[in-house]
C-alpha positions in Angstrom: -112.6 83.6 120.1 -113.2 82.8 123.9 -110.4 83.5 126.4 -110.5 83.2 129.9 -107.8 83.0 133.1 -109.3 81.0 136.2 -107.8 80.2 139.5 -108.7 76.5 139.9 -109.2 77.0 143.7 -112.1 79.0 143.5 -115.8 78.7 143.4 -116.6 81.1 140.4 -114.1 78.5 138.2 -116.4 75.6 139.5 -119.5 77.7 138.0 -118.1 78.6 134.9 -116.2 75.3 133.8 -119.2 73.4 132.5 -120.5 76.3 130.6 -116.9 76.6 129.1 -117.3 73.3 127.8 -120.7 74.0 126.4 -119.0 76.6 124.6 -116.5 74.3 123.2 -118.7 71.4 122.6 -122.1 73.0 121.9 -121.5 76.3 120.1 -118.2 75.0 118.6 -116.5 78.5 119.5 -112.3 78.6 119.7 -111.7 78.4 123.4 -108.1 79.4 125.2 -108.0 78.6 128.9 -105.2 79.8 131.2 -104.8 78.3 134.4 -103.6 80.9 137.5 -103.6 79.4 140.4 -103.1 81.4 144.0 -99.6 80.2 145.7 -101.1 80.5 149.4 -104.5 79.2 150.2 -106.4 80.6 153.1 -107.6 77.5 154.3 -107.2 73.5 153.9 -110.2 72.8 151.9 -110.7 75.5 149.2 -113.5 73.6 147.6 -116.4 72.3 149.4 -118.8 72.1 146.7 -119.3 70.4 143.3 -120.7 71.8 140.2 -122.4 70.6 137.1 -124.3 72.5 134.4 -127.1 71.1 132.9 -127.1 72.0 128.8 -127.8 69.2 126.5 -128.9 70.2 123.0 -130.1 66.6 122.1 -132.3 66.3 125.4 -135.9 65.2 124.8 -138.4 63.7 126.7 -137.1 60.3 126.5 -133.8 61.5 127.2 -133.9 64.3 129.8 -130.8 66.2 130.4 -129.0 65.4 133.4 -125.9 66.0 135.6 -124.0 63.4 136.7 -121.6 63.4 139.7 -119.2 60.8 140.3 -115.9 60.3 142.5 -117.4 61.9 145.1 -116.1 61.9 148.8 -117.8 59.0 150.7 -117.4 59.9 154.1 -118.9 63.3 154.4 -122.4 64.3 154.6 -123.1 65.6 151.3 -126.3 67.8 150.3 -127.7 68.1 146.7 -129.5 71.7 145.6 -130.5 73.2 142.4 -128.7 76.7 141.4 -131.2 77.8 138.8 -132.3 81.4 137.7 -134.7 83.7 140.2 -138.0 83.0 138.2 -137.6 79.3 138.1 -139.6 77.4 140.6 -137.8 74.0 140.3 -138.7 71.2 142.9 -137.8 67.5 143.5 -140.1 65.4 141.9 -138.7 61.9 142.8 -135.7 60.5 145.1 -135.3 57.5 147.2 -132.9 59.3 149.3 -133.1 62.4 151.2 -131.4 65.2 148.9 -130.3 67.2 152.0 -128.7 64.4 153.9 -126.9 62.1 151.3 -124.6 60.0 152.9 -123.0 56.2 152.5 -123.7 53.2 154.3 -120.4 50.9 155.4 -122.2 47.7 154.7 -124.4 48.7 151.3 -122.6 51.6 149.9 -123.9 54.8 148.6 -126.6 54.0 146.2 -130.4 53.9 146.0 -130.4 50.1 146.4 -128.2 50.0 149.4 -130.0 53.1 151.0 -133.3 50.6 150.8 -131.4 47.5 152.3 -130.0 49.8 154.9 -133.5 51.4 155.6 -135.0 47.7 155.9 -132.5 46.4 158.5 -131.3 43.7 156.0 -129.2 41.2 157.9 -129.1 38.1 156.6 -126.7 36.3 154.6 -128.9 36.7 151.2 -129.1 40.3 151.5 -125.6 40.7 152.4 -124.6 38.8 149.1 -127.1 40.7 147.4 -125.2 43.9 148.5 -122.1 43.0 147.1 -123.6 43.2 143.3 -125.5 46.7 144.2 -124.9 49.4 141.8 -123.9 52.5 143.6 -125.9 55.1 141.8 -128.2 57.8 143.6 -130.8 59.3 141.3 -132.8 62.2 142.0 -135.3 63.9 139.3 -136.1 67.5 139.6 -139.1 69.4 137.8 -140.0 73.1 136.8 -143.2 73.3 138.1 -143.7 77.1 137.5 -142.4 80.6 136.6 -142.2 83.3 139.4 -144.0 86.7 138.1 -142.5 89.2 140.5 -142.4 92.9 140.5 -143.0 96.1 142.8 -145.9 98.2 143.2 -146.5 101.6 144.2 -149.2 103.9 145.5 -148.8 106.9 143.5 -151.2 108.9 145.5 -148.4 108.8 148.5 -145.4 107.4 146.6 -145.0 104.2 149.1 -145.6 100.8 148.7 -149.4 99.6 149.4 -148.3 97.2 152.4 -150.7 94.2 152.3 -152.5 94.9 149.0 -154.1 91.6 147.9 -153.2 90.8 144.4 -154.7 87.9 142.3 -153.2 86.5 139.0 -155.6 84.7 136.6 -155.1 82.7 133.4 -157.1 83.9 130.4 -157.8 81.2 127.6 -159.4 81.9 124.5 -163.2 81.2 123.7 -164.3 80.5 120.3 -166.3 83.4 118.8 -170.0 82.8 117.0 -169.0 84.7 114.0 -165.3 83.2 113.5 -165.5 79.9 115.2 -162.0 80.9 116.7 -160.7 83.4 119.2 -158.1 85.9 118.5 -155.5 87.3 120.0 -152.1 89.7 118.9 -148.8 89.6 121.1 -146.7 92.2 120.4 -142.7 91.6 120.2 -142.5 93.5 123.6 -145.1 91.2 125.3 -148.0 93.4 125.0 -151.5 92.5 123.9 -153.0 94.1 120.8 -156.1 92.6 120.4 -158.3 90.2 122.4 -161.4 88.5 121.2 -163.5 86.8 123.7 -161.3 86.0 126.7 -162.4 84.2 129.7 -160.7 83.2 132.9 -159.7 79.7 133.4 -159.2 77.7 136.7 -155.3 78.5 137.2 -155.2 81.2 140.3 -152.6 82.7 142.2 -152.7 85.4 145.2 -150.1 87.1 147.3 -149.9 90.6 149.3 -147.6 93.4 148.6 -144.7 93.7 150.9 -143.3 96.9 152.9 -140.1 96.4 151.8 -140.1 98.3 148.0 -143.5 97.0 147.5 -142.1 93.9 146.1 -144.8 91.0 145.3 -144.4 87.4 143.6 -146.8 85.3 142.1 -146.5 81.9 140.5 -147.5 81.8 137.0 -146.5 79.3 133.5 -146.3 80.4 130.1 -149.7 82.0 128.7 -151.9 85.2 128.6 -152.7 86.3 132.4 -154.5 89.0 134.2 -153.3 90.6 137.0 -155.7 92.5 139.1 -156.6 93.5 142.9 -158.1 90.9 144.8 -162.0 91.0 144.2 -163.8 91.5 147.4 -161.0 92.5 149.2 -160.6 95.9 151.0 -157.7 96.8 148.8 -160.6 96.7 145.9 -162.5 99.1 147.9 -159.8 101.6 148.2 -157.5 101.3 145.1 -157.3 100.9 141.4 -154.7 100.4 139.0 -153.5 102.9 137.0 -151.2 103.4 133.8 -147.7 105.4 134.4 -144.2 105.7 133.5 -141.2 104.6 136.0 -137.9 106.5 135.0 -134.4 105.1 135.3 -134.0 106.9 138.5 -137.1 105.2 140.0 -139.4 108.6 139.4 -142.8 107.6 139.2 -145.1 109.5 136.8 -149.0 108.6 136.5 -151.4 108.9 133.9 -153.3 112.4 134.2 -156.2 111.2 132.6 -159.2 108.5 134.0 -158.8 106.6 130.8 -155.7 105.1 132.6 -157.8 103.9 135.6 -158.6 99.8 135.0 -159.4 97.1 137.4 -156.7 94.8 135.8 -153.7 94.5 133.4 -153.0 91.7 131.2 -149.5 90.0 131.1 -147.9 87.7 128.7 -145.3 85.1 129.8 -143.9 83.9 126.8 -140.2 82.8 127.9 -137.9 81.3 130.6 -136.7 84.9 131.8 -139.7 86.9 133.5 -139.2 90.6 133.3 -139.6 92.7 136.4 -142.9 94.3 136.4 -144.2 97.7 138.0 -147.6 97.6 139.0 -148.9 100.9 139.8 -152.1 101.9 141.7 -154.1 105.3 143.2 -156.4 105.6 145.7 -160.1 105.9 144.7 -162.2 109.6 145.5 -163.1 109.5 149.3 -160.7 107.1 150.0 -157.5 109.4 150.2 -157.2 108.4 154.2 -158.7 105.0 154.5 -156.7 102.3 155.9 -156.0 99.0 154.0 -156.2 97.1 157.3 -158.7 98.3 160.1 -157.2 98.4 163.6 -158.7 96.0 166.3 -160.5 99.0 168.0 -162.1 100.0 164.7 -163.4 96.6 164.2 -166.7 95.3 166.0 -164.8 92.8 167.5 -165.3 93.1 171.3 -164.3 89.9 173.1 -161.7 87.4 171.4 -162.8 83.7 172.0 -160.6 81.6 174.4 -160.2 78.7 172.2 -158.4 80.9 169.6 -156.6 79.0 166.6 -152.8 78.4 166.9 -151.5 78.7 163.5 -148.1 77.0 162.9 -146.1 77.6 159.6 -143.6 75.0 158.7 -141.3 74.1 155.8 -139.7 70.3 155.7 -137.5 69.9 153.0 -136.0 66.7 153.7 -136.6 62.9 155.3 -134.7 64.2 158.7 -136.8 67.7 158.9 -139.8 65.8 158.1 -139.3 63.5 161.3 -138.6 66.5 163.2 -141.9 68.0 162.3 -143.8 65.2 163.4 -142.1 65.3 166.8 -143.0 69.2 166.7 -146.7 68.8 165.9 -147.0 66.3 168.5 -145.5 68.1 171.2 -147.8 71.4 170.1 -150.6 69.5 170.0 -150.1 67.9 173.3 -149.2 71.0 175.3 -152.2 73.3 174.4 -156.1 73.0 174.7 -156.5 75.4 171.8 -157.0 74.3 168.2 -154.0 74.2 166.1 -153.7 74.3 162.5 -150.5 73.6 160.6 -149.6 75.0 157.4 -147.1 73.1 155.4 -145.1 75.1 152.9 -144.2 73.1 149.8 -141.5 75.1 148.8 -139.8 78.5 149.6 -138.2 80.8 147.0 
């Protein structure tokens, strides 16, 4: 039996309310709900967000799970976003309206059909009569594009994060053997691989840099078997190699004492939607104990810089309005500089 005491005018109550419905309707557990509102409210509008929890046991490819919002205020600007677990890379797949700027039109209503008429500037009598029969429904589709594989990386030689170390993640696929005609792989309950026969890399690839802050790294992946290694032909591959080790509950790193623990790569298995936190240990090779991961400008052979050095601009546009502002920015930058400009447009930020 589940017993819950909630204040209806708080954000946590909005978050947990759909979960309670799932506990009652899907899991069929006895549920006791006690409402305990505050006597004094600090502000005039204690609730400014609306939550829906998507958990449909009958969902399928033809009937995808959905969240439905009804009776929303029509005089406010609304923003729709997903509140998902950290490893999930969920992005908008389809939408007529701007999910960051949802608003109602005084003439054509709040739905997608009315938005299209308003955008096209409908003014004649036929379009106005058509607007009277519009269905006020806004539909926005989201999809899970990838799962984030994240963790921390430490240099056991100095017990510090290797800031800027390049890591690469490649999917591994099975290739049939000549003897058996099949590839063999054994995955243990803890996610480790006990036996691998003839595994070869596929075209799936992701790369990243280790951050200075706590050695954090993050890579995109999907369910399957992956190989994580230091990027080949990078400065880091000349200085470091991977090592086995144990990280205690207090954060103490204990690397393996034998050279058998030294390797070029490690195999990871993504087998569910909750990616565990990974700890990657690296060690400096002999002769590179004091080597720098990145050469200083004085150490390189660069004597002169080109006058027309490329200007790099990094941008993230999350909605229609931001895309229009981005176009204005791009025109402004290109008109006011004589140097080559390269724009980097990010698909998403996590």
